[in-house]
N, C-alpha and C positions, 0 to 999 in steps of 0.2 A: 502490497498501500503507500508506505514512504517511497518508494522508488519509484512508482508511477507519480505521485506526486512530486518529486524530483524532476524527472523528464519532464511532467507537462511543465513544470516551472521553466527548466531550460529550452522548452519550447518557446513558451512567452518571450523569453530575452532574444533569441534567434529571431523572431519576429521583429521585436521591437528594435535589434541592430540592424537589418534589412532593411525595414519599410520607407524608414528616411532615406534611404538612399537611391530607395526605387521612386519618392516622391521626388529626390533633389533629380534625377537623372530627369524625369518627365518635364519638371518646370524648366530643366535647362532646355531640353528638347524643344518645349512650345516659346521659350523665349527666342531660341534662335529662328525658329519658323518665322515669328512675329517681328524680327528684327531684318528677315529675306525679304517679310511680304514688304516692309518700310521699305526698303532699301528698292525694290522693284520697283513699287510706283513710283516714288520717287524719281527714280531714271526714266520711266515712261513719260511721268509731265514733264520734266526738261529735257527729254527726246523730242516730245511733239512740242514744246515750245521754241527749240533752236529749230524743229524742221520749220515749223512755220512761217518765224523770221527768214530762215535761210533762202526758201521758197520766194517770199517775195521779195527780197533782194536782187534775187536773182533772174527774176519775170521783172524788176523796175528797174535796174540798171544800166540798161542796155539803153533804155528809154526816156531814160534821167537828161537834162539839158537847162540850162541856164535862162534861155527864153521858156519853157513851160512853166517854170517856176517864178521869174519877173514879168510877166506878160497877163494881159486876162484873155478870155476867148472871143473870136471875131469871126461873124458869119459871111463877112466879107471876103477876108485874107483865108476863110479856111483855117485860120488859124486856132490852138488850142493851148490855154494857160489855168493856171491855178492859183496864183495869186489873189484875185479878191476871194477865194474860199478858203486862203490859208487867212487870211486879213481878220474875213467874216467869223471865223472859228475862234481865233484869239476874242474878237470882240463879245462876243457871246457869251465865252468862258470869265472872261473881264467882270463883264454886268451882271453875270449870275451870282461870282463869288462876293461882288461888293453888298449883294442883295442877300445871300444865303447865308455867308457867316455872321454876320451881326444875330441873327434871327433864330441859326441853329445853337451859336453857342449861347445865346443870351438865355434859350428856351432851354436847354441842357444843364445851366446855374438855374434857373427857376427850380428846375422839377428836384433836383441836388441838394442844394442848400436853403431854399428858400419857402418850398410847396411843405407846409403841414398836415394836409387834407389826404390821407393815403387813397382813399374811392376817386380823388378827381385827379392823383398823381398816375393811380392804373388807367384813368378813362383817358388822360392824355397820354401815356404807351400803348393804350390800345388802340389808339388811333396814329399814331406813328406806324406802328406793327403794320396796320392795313394800307397806309399809304404805300409802306414799302412793297407791297405784296400786288398793289396795282401794276396791270401793262402798259407798257410806254404811248401804244396807240389810245390807249383809256384819255391819258394825259392828253396826248394832243388834241384828241376831240374835244375835250374840256377845254384844254388852251382857247382853240379855235373859238369856242362858243363865246367864252368869257373873255377873252385879251384881246379876240380879234374881232368880234362882232360887240358884244355889251358896251366894253370900254371904249371902244374905237379904234382901237391901235393897228388895225386892222393888221394885213399881213406882214410880219417885221421881225428884225433879229429882237429889240426888246420882249415883242410877246413871245419870241422862243426862250429870252432869256429866264421872262415870270415863269414860262412853264418848266423848265430846266430847274429854278429855284426850288419849285413844289416837288420836283421830283427826287431832290438829292437832297431836301431837308430831313427827310427822318434818318439818314446816313450821315449828315453830320450832328446831328444830334443826341444819334446812339451811340455813335465813336466819342462824342465828348463827354456824355452822362458815364458811359463806363469807365474813361479815363481819370474822371472826378472821382468816382467810387474807391480807387487805387491810392486816391490819397490820403496817407493816415491821417489818422483824426487828433493823433498826437500834435501836426502842426499846429491844427486849426487852433485848439487849448493853450497851446503855448501863448501864439498870435493874440486871443483875449486875455490870456494871464497878463501881457504886458501894456494892455488896455487898449487896443486896435479895433476900430469899429469892422461891424462886419462887410463891409463892403470891401474897405481896404485888406483883410485878411485873403478874401478870396482873389484880389487884383494883384499883391504882391506876395502872396505864400501860394494859393491852391493853385490858382491858372499859370505862375511859371512851370510847376509839376508836372504838369498836364499835358505841356507844348505838345507832347509827343502823337497821343491821340488827335488833339485837334489837328496837326499834320497830318496823319492817316488818315481822318474822316476829310480833309481836303485832297488828297490824294486820290481816294476812291470817288469823293464824287468828279473831280476833274476828268478822272477816266471813262465816268458814265457819261459826264457831257461829250468829250470825245467820240468816245462810239455811241451816239443816239442820232437816230435818223425818222425813223418813226414820227414821231411826236414835231419833231422839225419841218417834216415835209406840210404840215397843216400849218403850223404859226409860223415859220422864220421864210417859209418859200422856198424856191431855187433859183433864183437869178445872178447872174453872174457880174454883177457891176460894182466899178472900184469906186468905193467912199471912206472918209475920215471915220471916223469913231462916232460923234453926235450922228454924222450925217446916214452912217450905217444903221445905229440903232433904230433910227426909224425911219427906213425903208426895208423891203425884200431883200434877203440873201441867203446864197447856198452856204452851207456848212461843208467842210471836205469829204462826211461819211453822206449827205444828200448829195454830195457832187459825185463824190464814186458809184452811189447807186442809179444816179442818172447815164453819166458814162458806161457803165457797164451792162444796166438794164434796159436803158430806154436807146443809147447810141451804140451801143456794142461797142466803143471803144475802151477795151480790156487792157490796152499797152498804158491809157492814162490811168484807169483805176488801179491797175498796182503801182504805176507812181504816186498816185494818191495815199495809197494805204501804205508806203512806205515813209512817206511824210508822215501821215498818222504815226507810227511807228518813231519816229525821231521824236516829232512833238511832246508823245506823250513820256521818253525817255527823259526829255530836256525838263519836260514840267516836274516831274517826279525828283531828278537830283536836284534843281532848284528848291524845291521846298523840303524834301531830307535838308539842303546846306542852312535852310532858313531856320528851321525848326532847330539845328544845331546851333544856331548862334545866338538863337533867341535861348533857350535853356542854358548855354553856356552865361550870356549876360546875366542871365536872374540870378545864376547861382554864386555869382562874383558879387552881386547887388546885397544881397542874403550877407554874404561874407563880410 
């Protein structure tokens, strides 16, 4: 009887010895498998991005010329130029950012720092999420009815910019709000302990700590503005007129994405469409670099000011 008990105890001890090693081996295999899948997904994503960039550059570089980038199209001479489209894209992005940044950042500050009613905050956040999920073609129709017809702006870059403001407002609000939540509460409490008012605390302590989030929101918003075409077809139009900033906002104008659609779908000029696609890639890269550099400088400046 004692021998059977001792053998049973030895068997239990052996099971306790070998079971953890099996569990460790299975965990190791699982981690290796998940890492392999992660590397595979990353490689596929990066390969797809580089393939698209390389394909666009290969198709567009032979057709690049200074004339096509620095002139406007002419039906008399049968020449094609994308300079008005480039300027219209810059105009509409600048106008939209001037309007959407104060609105988006201000709304995020109110929701995170001032709002006390949880029901009101939930209602506003639900509205923001709903706006973020609406298709762009719906924004175009609503923008055409409200800005172009009801407000009398007609088909113009200003109407397109206002439509883009509504489209990108949820992105700015959500990214800024999430960035504000990452600021430690101890920073606010320390500033309040020194006698600073709430607005001054937000201005000098909270906002400099979340510059990265605001810059990220701007980059995402600009990326959507650059790639938007459906909404701008109804609101901004597709004229290729060469105007200044003020005159351009008051008149109809074609952005690069709208011009790409017109040249590729309506006129069959695929060479020009690939050139426009390459210009869009270059503009996106330049805007991202400028936004990142500006955000880093603002954060560095804020850090020196606190010191």
